[in-house]
A tleap script that builds the chain and sets N, CA, C and O, in Angstrom:
source leaprc.protein.ff14SB
mol = sequence {
  NMET ASN LEU ARG GLU ASP ASN GLU ALA ASN
  THR VAL THR VAL THR PHE GLU LEU PRO GLY
  LEU LYS SER GLU ASP VAL SER ILE GLU ILE
  HIE GLN ASN ARG LEU THR ILE SER GLY GLU
  PHE LYS GLU MET GLU THR ARG GLU GLU THR
  THR TYR VAL VAL ARG GLU ARG ARG GLN GLY
  LYS PHE ARG ARG THR LEU GLN LEU PRO THR
  GLY VAL LYS HIE GLU ASP VAL LYS ALA GLU
  MET GLU ASN GLY VAL LEU THR ILE LYS PHE
  PRO LYS LEU THR GLU GLU GLN GLN GLN THR
  HIE ARG VAL THR ILE CSER
}
set mol.1.N position { 2.687 5.184 6.707 }
set mol.1.CA position { 2.889 4.832 5.659 }
set mol.1.C position { 4.586 4.759 5.603 }
set mol.1.O position { 5.314 5.713 5.877 }
set mol.2.N position { 5.042 3.440 5.194 }
set mol.2.CA position { 6.166 4.112 4.817 }
set mol.2.C position { 6.393 3.536 3.653 }
set mol.2.O position { 5.508 2.884 3.100 }
set mol.3.N position { 7.432 3.673 3.199 }
set mol.3.CA position { 8.096 3.414 1.826 }
set mol.3.C position { 9.630 3.326 1.720 }
set mol.3.O position { 10.440 4.246 1.831 }
set mol.4.N position { 9.863 1.950 1.469 }
set mol.4.CA position { 11.419 1.653 1.796 }
set mol.4.C position { 11.931 0.820 0.693 }
set mol.4.O position { 11.402 -0.203 0.259 }
set mol.5.N position { 13.168 1.451 0.237 }
set mol.5.CA position { 13.679 0.992 -1.057 }
set mol.5.C position { 15.140 -0.191 -0.436 }
set mol.5.O position { 16.018 0.185 0.340 }
set mol.6.N position { 15.078 -1.044 -0.796 }
set mol.6.CA position { 16.322 -2.313 -0.334 }
set mol.6.C position { 16.882 -2.591 -1.736 }
set mol.6.O position { 16.206 -3.136 -2.608 }
set mol.7.N position { 18.197 -2.176 -1.917 }
set mol.7.CA position { 19.175 -2.144 -2.962 }
set mol.7.C position { 19.565 -3.849 -2.931 }
set mol.7.O position { 19.533 -4.515 -3.966 }
set mol.8.N position { 19.872 -4.339 -1.815 }
set mol.8.CA position { 20.291 -5.782 -1.307 }
set mol.8.C position { 19.577 -6.816 -2.411 }
set mol.8.O position { 19.936 -7.473 -3.388 }
set mol.9.N position { 17.984 -6.483 -1.441 }
set mol.9.CA position { 16.909 -7.249 -1.827 }
set mol.9.C position { 16.399 -7.214 -3.094 }
set mol.9.O position { 15.839 -8.201 -3.569 }
set mol.10.N position { 16.565 -5.894 -3.868 }
set mol.10.CA position { 15.918 -5.264 -4.903 }
set mol.10.C position { 14.742 -5.093 -4.772 }
set mol.10.O position { 14.040 -5.077 -5.783 }
set mol.11.N position { 14.256 -4.940 -3.686 }
set mol.11.CA position { 12.786 -4.817 -3.250 }
set mol.11.C position { 12.355 -3.380 -2.664 }
set mol.11.O position { 13.034 -2.702 -1.892 }
set mol.12.N position { 11.101 -3.054 -3.182 }
set mol.12.CA position { 10.766 -1.775 -2.999 }
set mol.12.C position { 8.906 -2.304 -1.772 }
set mol.12.O position { 7.972 -3.074 -1.996 }
set mol.13.N position { 9.133 -1.667 -0.970 }
set mol.13.CA position { 8.167 -2.251 0.546 }
set mol.13.C position { 7.386 -0.669 1.073 }
set mol.13.O position { 7.797 0.483 1.206 }
set mol.14.N position { 6.206 -1.291 1.245 }
set mol.14.CA position { 4.894 0.056 1.237 }
set mol.14.C position { 4.333 -0.991 2.545 }
set mol.14.O position { 3.870 -2.125 2.431 }
set mol.15.N position { 4.556 -0.161 3.840 }
set mol.15.CA position { 3.450 -0.809 4.797 }
set mol.15.C position { 2.370 0.702 4.840 }
set mol.15.O position { 2.556 1.865 4.482 }
set mol.16.N position { 1.014 -0.148 5.568 }
set mol.16.CA position { 0.529 1.065 6.035 }
set mol.16.C position { -0.347 0.488 7.306 }
set mol.16.O position { -0.692 -0.678 7.115 }
set mol.17.N position { -0.712 0.955 8.358 }
set mol.17.CA position { -1.292 0.539 9.096 }
set mol.17.C position { -2.849 0.880 9.688 }
set mol.17.O position { -3.405 1.858 10.187 }
set mol.18.N position { -3.152 -0.271 9.395 }
set mol.18.CA position { -4.802 -0.219 9.157 }
set mol.18.C position { -5.595 -1.373 10.677 }
set mol.18.O position { -6.133 -2.480 10.661 }
set mol.19.N position { -5.220 -0.186 12.021 }
set mol.19.CA position { -5.570 -1.202 12.973 }
set mol.19.C position { -7.482 -1.647 12.230 }
set mol.19.O position { -8.288 -0.969 11.594 }
set mol.20.N position { -7.508 -3.045 12.740 }
set mol.20.CA position { -9.105 -3.280 13.272 }
set mol.20.C position { -9.803 -3.600 11.940 }
set mol.20.O position { -10.976 -3.970 11.897 }
set mol.21.N position { -8.679 -3.367 10.368 }
set mol.21.CA position { -9.216 -4.259 9.499 }
set mol.21.C position { -9.175 -4.714 8.958 }
set mol.21.O position { -8.043 -4.370 9.297 }
set mol.22.N position { -9.186 -5.740 7.745 }
set mol.22.CA position { -9.351 -7.087 7.806 }
set mol.22.C position { -9.086 -7.115 6.070 }
set mol.22.O position { -9.690 -6.112 5.690 }
set mol.23.N position { -8.719 -7.515 5.338 }
set mol.23.CA position { -7.796 -7.718 3.690 }
set mol.23.C position { -8.817 -7.701 2.678 }
set mol.23.O position { -8.530 -7.492 1.500 }
set mol.24.N position { -10.267 -7.957 3.163 }
set mol.24.CA position { -10.957 -7.804 2.267 }
set mol.24.C position { -11.700 -6.428 2.604 }
set mol.24.O position { -12.731 -6.096 2.019 }
set mol.25.N position { -11.215 -5.812 3.395 }
set mol.25.CA position { -11.837 -4.349 3.714 }
set mol.25.C position { -11.031 -3.036 2.740 }
set mol.25.O position { -11.332 -1.842 2.719 }
set mol.26.N position { -9.978 -3.716 2.017 }
set mol.26.CA position { -8.914 -2.737 1.886 }
set mol.26.C position { -8.876 -3.353 0.116 }
set mol.26.O position { -8.947 -4.541 -0.199 }
set mol.27.N position { -8.713 -1.894 -1.078 }
set mol.27.CA position { -8.496 -2.260 -1.856 }
set mol.27.C position { -7.171 -1.650 -2.298 }
set mol.27.O position { -6.987 -0.497 -1.908 }
set mol.28.N position { -6.322 -2.145 -2.956 }
set mol.28.CA position { -4.734 -2.018 -4.005 }
set mol.28.C position { -5.061 -1.779 -5.676 }
set mol.28.O position { -5.688 -2.626 -6.313 }
set mol.29.N position { -4.667 -0.804 -6.154 }
set mol.29.CA position { -4.539 -0.941 -7.202 }
set mol.29.C position { -3.109 -0.061 -7.911 }
set mol.29.O position { -2.341 0.614 -7.226 }
set mol.30.N position { -3.056 -0.145 -8.553 }
set mol.30.CA position { -1.793 0.262 -9.456 }
set mol.30.C position { -2.263 0.475 -11.110 }
set mol.30.O position { -2.571 -0.422 -11.894 }
set mol.31.N position { -2.212 2.004 -11.384 }
set mol.31.CA position { -1.892 2.793 -12.335 }
set mol.31.C position { -1.070 3.770 -12.593 }
set mol.31.O position { -1.060 4.817 -11.945 }
set mol.32.N position { -0.203 3.483 -13.698 }
set mol.32.CA position { 0.277 4.509 -14.165 }
set mol.32.C position { 1.410 5.061 -13.335 }
set mol.32.O position { 1.585 6.272 -13.197 }
set mol.33.N position { 2.355 3.913 -12.655 }
set mol.33.CA position { 3.459 3.953 -11.610 }
set mol.33.C position { 2.762 4.819 -10.510 }
set mol.33.O position { 3.407 5.747 -10.021 }
set mol.34.N position { 1.646 4.606 -10.144 }
set mol.34.CA position { 1.119 5.340 -8.571 }
set mol.34.C position { 0.197 4.045 -8.150 }
set mol.34.O position { -0.663 3.547 -8.876 }
set mol.35.N position { 0.533 3.625 -6.898 }
set mol.35.CA position { 0.002 3.253 -6.136 }
set mol.35.C position { -0.962 3.603 -5.300 }
set mol.35.O position { -0.482 4.422 -4.517 }
set mol.36.N position { -2.663 3.297 -4.941 }
set mol.36.CA position { -3.803 3.763 -4.522 }
set mol.36.C position { -4.311 2.472 -3.488 }
set mol.36.O position { -4.966 1.497 -3.855 }
set mol.37.N position { -3.976 2.663 -2.543 }
set mol.37.CA position { -5.242 2.187 -1.086 }
set mol.37.C position { -6.186 2.511 -0.783 }
set mol.37.O position { -6.148 3.709 -0.502 }
set mol.38.N position { -7.490 1.920 -0.616 }
set mol.38.CA position { -8.755 2.796 -0.252 }
set mol.38.C position { -9.149 1.773 0.671 }
set mol.38.O position { -8.453 0.801 0.964 }
set mol.39.N position { -10.560 2.089 1.223 }
set mol.39.CA position { -10.763 1.089 2.021 }
set mol.39.C position { -12.036 2.386 3.007 }
set mol.39.O position { -12.288 3.574 2.809 }
set mol.40.N position { -12.614 1.241 4.185 }
set mol.40.CA position { -13.238 1.992 4.955 }
set mol.40.C position { -13.461 1.239 6.080 }
set mol.40.O position { -13.759 0.049 6.183 }
set mol.41.N position { -13.165 2.604 7.414 }
set mol.41.CA position { -13.595 1.953 8.687 }
set mol.41.C position { -14.590 2.054 8.922 }
set mol.41.O position { -15.110 3.165 8.815 }
set mol.42.N position { -15.323 0.960 9.349 }
set mol.42.CA position { -17.006 0.727 9.415 }
set mol.42.C position { -16.832 1.214 10.880 }
set mol.42.O position { -15.825 1.294 11.583 }
set mol.43.N position { -18.353 1.561 11.154 }
set mol.43.CA position { -18.961 1.770 12.788 }
set mol.43.C position { -18.958 0.480 13.234 }
set mol.43.O position { -19.407 -0.500 12.638 }
set mol.44.N position { -18.240 0.531 14.707 }
set mol.44.CA position { -18.335 -0.312 15.772 }
set mol.44.C position { -19.563 -0.672 16.106 }
set mol.44.O position { -20.220 0.300 16.481 }
set mol.45.N position { -20.245 -1.855 16.126 }
set mol.45.CA position { -21.617 -1.527 17.073 }
set mol.45.C position { -21.785 -2.116 18.619 }
set mol.45.O position { -22.239 -3.227 18.895 }
set mol.46.N position { -21.469 -1.447 19.251 }
set mol.46.CA position { -21.361 -1.741 20.571 }
set mol.46.C position { -22.251 -1.349 21.515 }
set mol.46.O position { -22.640 -0.232 21.175 }
set mol.47.N position { -22.767 -1.676 22.505 }
set mol.47.CA position { -23.693 -1.318 23.585 }
set mol.47.C position { -22.676 -0.569 24.374 }
set mol.47.O position { -21.496 -0.875 24.549 }
set mol.48.N position { -23.411 0.591 24.877 }
set mol.48.CA position { -21.984 1.324 26.092 }
set mol.48.C position { -23.731 0.997 27.755 }
set mol.48.O position { -24.929 1.202 27.951 }
set mol.49.N position { -22.836 0.569 28.211 }
set mol.49.CA position { -22.986 0.775 29.268 }
set mol.49.C position { -22.428 1.718 30.354 }
set mol.49.O position { -22.549 1.398 31.537 }
set mol.50.N position { -21.871 2.774 30.028 }
set mol.50.CA position { -20.932 3.934 30.863 }
set mol.50.C position { -21.257 4.866 29.603 }
set mol.50.O position { -21.778 4.647 28.510 }
set mol.51.N position { -20.693 6.072 30.263 }
set mol.51.CA position { -20.825 7.471 29.921 }
set mol.51.C position { -18.899 7.618 29.189 }
set mol.51.O position { -17.898 7.614 29.905 }
set mol.52.N position { -18.902 7.683 28.290 }
set mol.52.CA position { -17.287 8.201 28.028 }
set mol.52.C position { -17.235 9.721 27.503 }
set mol.52.O position { -18.019 10.285 26.739 }
set mol.53.N position { -15.761 10.360 28.311 }
set mol.53.CA position { -15.639 11.527 28.278 }
set mol.53.C position { -14.896 11.639 26.960 }
set mol.53.O position { -15.301 12.469 26.146 }
set mol.54.N position { -13.792 10.838 26.658 }
set mol.54.CA position { -13.721 10.405 25.248 }
set mol.54.C position { -13.789 9.727 24.813 }
set mol.54.O position { -14.027 8.730 25.495 }
set mol.55.N position { -13.646 9.471 23.036 }
set mol.55.CA position { -14.142 8.132 22.659 }
set mol.55.C position { -13.159 8.067 21.399 }
set mol.55.O position { -13.975 7.719 20.547 }
set mol.56.N position { -12.035 8.166 20.776 }
set mol.56.CA position { -11.575 8.376 19.619 }
set mol.56.C position { -11.416 6.784 18.962 }
set mol.56.O position { -10.785 5.925 19.578 }
set mol.57.N position { -12.055 6.514 17.664 }
set mol.57.CA position { -12.209 5.577 16.782 }
set mol.57.C position { -12.030 5.987 15.555 }
set mol.57.O position { -12.522 7.088 15.309 }
set mol.58.N position { -11.352 5.328 14.504 }
set mol.58.CA position { -11.587 5.829 12.836 }
set mol.58.C position { -12.752 5.367 12.541 }
set mol.58.O position { -13.426 4.647 13.277 }
set mol.59.N position { -13.105 5.822 11.263 }
set mol.59.CA position { -14.590 5.544 10.990 }
set mol.59.C position { -14.652 6.265 9.242 }
set mol.59.O position { -13.999 7.278 8.991 }
set mol.60.N position { -15.019 5.971 8.783 }
set mol.60.CA position { -15.463 6.792 7.072 }
set mol.60.C position { -14.153 5.457 6.340 }
set mol.60.O position { -13.509 4.441 6.604 }
set mol.61.N position { -14.482 6.541 5.226 }
set mol.61.CA position { -13.666 5.670 3.975 }
set mol.61.C position { -12.148 6.686 3.591 }
set mol.61.O position { -12.210 7.888 3.847 }
set mol.62.N position { -11.030 6.186 3.066 }
set mol.62.CA position { -9.938 6.714 3.171 }
set mol.62.C position { -9.871 6.262 1.497 }
set mol.62.O position { -10.641 5.741 0.691 }
set mol.63.N position { -8.431 6.806 1.496 }
set mol.63.CA position { -7.774 6.762 0.198 }
set mol.63.C position { -6.055 7.233 0.320 }
set mol.63.O position { -5.478 7.816 1.237 }
set mol.64.N position { -5.750 6.933 -0.450 }
set mol.64.CA position { -3.737 6.969 -0.143 }
set mol.64.C position { -3.267 6.744 -1.017 }
set mol.64.O position { -3.504 5.582 -1.348 }
set mol.65.N position { -2.303 7.541 -2.049 }
set mol.65.CA position { -2.062 7.347 -3.587 }
set mol.65.C position { -1.199 8.247 -3.445 }
set mol.65.O position { -1.419 9.431 -3.188 }
set mol.66.N position { 0.424 7.424 -3.698 }
set mol.66.CA position { 1.523 7.808 -3.901 }
set mol.66.C position { 2.500 7.435 -5.245 }
set mol.66.O position { 2.400 6.387 -5.884 }
set mol.67.N position { 3.114 8.130 -5.425 }
set mol.67.CA position { 4.713 7.562 -6.213 }
set mol.67.C position { 5.061 6.920 -6.403 }
set mol.67.O position { 6.160 7.143 -5.896 }
set mol.68.N position { 5.179 5.497 -7.059 }
set mol.68.CA position { 5.994 4.445 -6.965 }
set mol.68.C position { 7.497 4.733 -7.372 }
set mol.68.O position { 7.674 5.019 -8.556 }
set mol.69.N position { 8.561 4.695 -6.572 }
set mol.69.CA position { 9.745 5.005 -7.606 }
set mol.69.C position { 10.147 4.173 -8.702 }
set mol.69.O position { 10.034 2.948 -8.686 }
set mol.70.N position { 10.731 5.001 -9.885 }
set mol.70.CA position { 10.818 4.225 -11.145 }
set mol.70.C position { 11.808 3.014 -11.041 }
set mol.70.O position { 12.871 3.000 -10.420 }
set mol.71.N position { 11.195 1.906 -11.842 }
set mol.71.CA position { 11.872 0.704 -11.865 }
set mol.71.C position { 11.457 -0.435 -10.695 }
set mol.71.O position { 12.141 -1.051 -9.878 }
set mol.72.N position { 10.089 -0.425 -10.980 }
set mol.72.CA position { 9.604 -1.549 -9.772 }
set mol.72.C position { 8.681 -2.280 -11.039 }
set mol.72.O position { 8.179 -1.718 -12.012 }
set mol.73.N position { 8.657 -3.330 -10.769 }
set mol.73.CA position { 7.694 -4.733 -11.315 }
set mol.73.C position { 6.368 -4.552 -10.988 }
set mol.73.O position { 6.092 -5.126 -9.934 }
set mol.74.N position { 5.255 -3.852 -11.598 }
set mol.74.CA position { 4.381 -4.112 -11.088 }
set mol.74.C position { 3.672 -5.331 -11.180 }
set mol.74.O position { 2.870 -5.560 -10.275 }
set mol.75.N position { 3.864 -6.555 -12.518 }
set mol.75.CA position { 2.916 -7.364 -12.040 }
set mol.75.C position { 3.535 -8.707 -11.712 }
set mol.75.O position { 3.213 -9.758 -12.266 }
set mol.76.N position { 4.811 -8.536 -10.392 }
set mol.76.CA position { 5.046 -9.148 -9.515 }
set mol.76.C position { 4.865 -8.710 -8.377 }
set mol.76.O position { 5.609 -9.173 -7.513 }
set mol.77.N position { 4.076 -7.921 -8.053 }
set mol.77.CA position { 3.509 -7.172 -6.282 }
set mol.77.C position { 2.728 -8.491 -5.410 }
set mol.77.O position { 1.900 -9.315 -5.798 }
set mol.78.N position { 3.328 -8.306 -4.185 }
set mol.78.CA position { 2.495 -9.492 -3.249 }
set mol.78.C position { 2.461 -8.512 -2.251 }
set mol.78.O position { 3.156 -7.527 -1.999 }
set mol.79.N position { 1.479 -9.030 -1.747 }
set mol.79.CA position { 0.624 -7.783 -0.266 }
set mol.79.C position { 0.402 -8.896 0.431 }
set mol.79.O position { 0.043 -9.928 -0.136 }
set mol.80.N position { 0.635 -8.804 2.069 }
set mol.80.CA position { -0.345 -9.306 3.116 }
set mol.80.C position { -1.040 -8.338 4.325 }
set mol.80.O position { -1.128 -7.111 4.376 }
set mol.81.N position { -1.357 -9.061 4.986 }
set mol.81.CA position { -2.391 -8.064 6.151 }
set mol.81.C position { -2.037 -9.003 7.000 }
set mol.81.O position { -2.261 -10.186 6.746 }
set mol.82.N position { -1.494 -8.648 8.017 }
set mol.82.CA position { -1.408 -9.125 9.118 }
set mol.82.C position { -1.505 -8.126 10.740 }
set mol.82.O position { -0.893 -7.069 10.890 }
set mol.83.N position { -2.336 -8.715 11.734 }
set mol.83.CA position { -2.358 -7.671 12.989 }
set mol.83.C position { -2.818 -6.374 12.112 }
set mol.83.O position { -1.759 -5.754 12.211 }
set mol.84.N position { -3.414 -5.768 11.548 }
set mol.84.CA position { -3.732 -4.552 10.689 }
set mol.84.C position { -2.707 -3.675 10.286 }
set mol.84.O position { -2.769 -2.452 10.408 }
set mol.85.N position { -1.734 -4.322 9.791 }
set mol.85.CA position { -0.417 -3.694 9.100 }
set mol.85.C position { -0.214 -4.285 7.652 }
set mol.85.O position { 0.142 -5.450 7.475 }
set mol.86.N position { -0.387 -3.677 6.952 }
set mol.86.CA position { -0.961 -4.049 5.283 }
set mol.86.C position { 0.546 -4.049 4.581 }
set mol.86.O position { 1.080 -2.941 4.527 }
set mol.87.N position { 1.168 -4.994 4.126 }
set mol.87.CA position { 2.679 -5.193 3.741 }
set mol.87.C position { 2.823 -4.973 2.191 }
set mol.87.O position { 2.165 -5.798 1.556 }
set mol.88.N position { 3.349 -4.288 1.605 }
set mol.88.CA position { 3.067 -4.309 -0.325 }
set mol.88.C position { 5.120 -4.470 -0.512 }
set mol.88.O position { 6.001 -3.729 -0.076 }
set mol.89.N position { 5.191 -5.510 -1.177 }
set mol.89.CA position { 6.225 -5.909 -1.746 }
set mol.89.C position { 6.659 -5.424 -3.262 }
set mol.89.O position { 5.826 -5.968 -3.988 }
set mol.90.N position { 7.343 -4.847 -3.889 }
set mol.90.CA position { 7.569 -4.990 -5.421 }
set mol.90.C position { 9.190 -5.168 -5.632 }
set mol.90.O position { 10.116 -4.457 -5.244 }
set mol.91.N position { 9.183 -6.363 -6.379 }
set mol.91.CA position { 10.339 -6.544 -6.851 }
set mol.91.C position { 10.642 -5.283 -8.120 }
set mol.91.O position { 9.911 -4.865 -9.017 }
set mol.92.N position { 12.320 -4.860 -7.641 }
set mol.92.CA position { 12.643 -3.794 -8.483 }
set mol.92.C position { 13.438 -4.477 -10.130 }
set mol.92.O position { 14.187 -5.445 -10.264 }
set mol.93.N position { 12.941 -3.590 -11.094 }
set mol.93.CA position { 13.690 -4.416 -12.385 }
set mol.93.C position { 15.402 -3.760 -11.729 }
set mol.93.O position { 15.676 -2.831 -10.969 }
set mol.94.N position { 16.269 -4.789 -12.477 }
set mol.94.CA position { 17.115 -4.765 -12.675 }
set mol.94.C position { 18.284 -3.622 -13.446 }
set mol.94.O position { 17.951 -3.561 -14.630 }
set mol.95.N position { 19.046 -3.058 -13.290 }
set mol.95.CA position { 20.022 -2.227 -13.969 }
set mol.95.C position { 20.090 -2.640 -15.374 }
set mol.95.O position { 20.210 -1.650 -16.095 }
set mol.96.N position { 20.052 -3.916 -16.122 }
set mol.96.CA position { 19.721 -4.169 -17.478 }
set mol.96.C position { 18.602 -4.372 -17.793 }
set mol.96.O position { 18.548 -4.136 -19.000 }
set mol.97.N position { 17.642 -4.677 -17.434 }
set mol.97.CA position { 16.470 -4.286 -17.766 }
set mol.97.C position { 15.838 -2.782 -17.529 }
set mol.97.O position { 14.686 -2.483 -17.844 }
set mol.98.N position { 16.674 -1.995 -16.992 }
set mol.98.CA position { 16.229 -0.849 -16.725 }
set mol.98.C position { 16.900 0.523 -18.203 }
set mol.98.O position { 16.438 1.612 -18.542 }
set mol.99.N position { 17.904 -0.130 -18.609 }
set mol.99.CA position { 18.885 0.182 -19.631 }
set mol.99.C position { 17.718 0.799 -20.742 }
set mol.99.O position { 16.766 0.155 -21.182 }
set mol.100.N position { 18.135 2.523 -21.136 }
set mol.100.CA position { 18.006 3.436 -22.400 }
set mol.100.C position { 17.800 2.470 -23.801 }
set mol.100.O position { 18.501 1.458 -23.792 }
set mol.101.N position { 17.317 2.573 -24.467 }
set mol.101.CA position { 17.077 1.575 -25.730 }
set mol.101.C position { 17.123 3.003 -26.862 }
set mol.101.O position { 16.398 3.998 -26.844 }
set mol.102.N position { 18.122 2.698 -27.694 }
set mol.102.CA position { 17.986 3.565 -28.870 }
set mol.102.C position { 16.833 3.672 -30.185 }
set mol.102.O position { 16.474 2.809 -30.986 }
set mol.103.N position { 16.623 4.430 -30.104 }
set mol.103.CA position { 15.938 4.033 -31.655 }
set mol.103.C position { 16.432 4.947 -32.760 }
set mol.103.O position { 16.929 6.068 -32.657 }
set mol.104.N position { 16.188 4.223 -33.834 }
set mol.104.CA position { 17.347 4.276 -34.831 }
set mol.104.C position { 16.097 5.215 -35.947 }
set mol.104.O position { 15.042 4.598 -36.093 }
set mol.105.N position { 16.185 6.591 -36.684 }
set mol.105.CA position { 15.227 7.573 -37.485 }
set mol.105.C position { 15.485 6.830 -38.983 }
set mol.105.O position { 16.573 6.670 -39.535 }
set mol.106.N position { 14.057 6.397 -39.503 }
set mol.106.CA position { 14.910 5.655 -40.907 }
set mol.106.C position { 14.389 6.475 -41.948 }
set mol.106.O position { 14.736 6.288 -43.114 }
savepdb mol mol.pdb
quit
């Protein structure tokens, strides 16, 4: 997993390597400024003609939650999956949009 903030493009980009998964196998949720990615690597059905000494393949459910940087716009998130790499882009709020608002006491 990589999280990168690009101040020039005013975006935050998160990438996950999920080899063998399709977009329909992955769930993306945002709640209270936390991004949660979950899914399941399913066991591959293969006929084995030979005996393996070592065979490593992911299988089972996974879930990863991370805190997003302040100032990201959750409503404009874009996600895409290509060649087993999930890329999620968040636009950031501009400095004007992030300004503190004073509240007067009546």
